[in-house]
C-alpha positions, -999 to +999 in steps of 0.1 A: -329+795+147-314+801+175-273+793+171-269+776+208-298+751+201-276+736+169-247+726+198-274+700+213-272+685+174-235+690+166-227+651+173-252+638+148-252+665+120-227+672+096-217+702+083-245+708+058-270+702+082-260+720+106-263+752+086-295+744+075-308+737+111-294+769+122-307+791+092-338+775+088-347+747+119-352+725+100-327+697+082-320+663+068-290+638+071-276+610+063-289+581+089-255+570+110-244+548+140-212+551+154-200+523+129-215+530+099-236+556+073-266+547+054-266+559+022-299+550+011-315+565+045-322+601+051-333+616+083-357+646+077-365+669+108-388+696+101-398+727+119-431+717+136-432+754+149-449+758+116-478+741+125-483+753+160-517+765+164-511+792+185-484+805+162-504+837+158-479+852+132-488+824+107-526+837+110-517+867+094-487+850+071-503+819+055-475+814+036-447+788+033-424+801+064-392+795+056-401+776+023-401+744+046-429+730+024-408+737-009-377+726+008-396+692+021-410+682-014-375+691-031-359+663-004-390+639-014-381+638-050 
């Protein structure tokens, strides 16, 4: 992920989510408002570029790009 894009999200993401986003382009974080953090609600953001049908790299490499599906399965369990 291009690090400068992470600057757009820094107001919403904690340090762990920011690191994950910069490296992989996906993250998970606790839902929060200005007043409260909701411990039982997680925001999961995935990198949809992996599903883009004109992503010709994926046609030659049909594995789990960046381990995103494995990561998502772990987060959901």
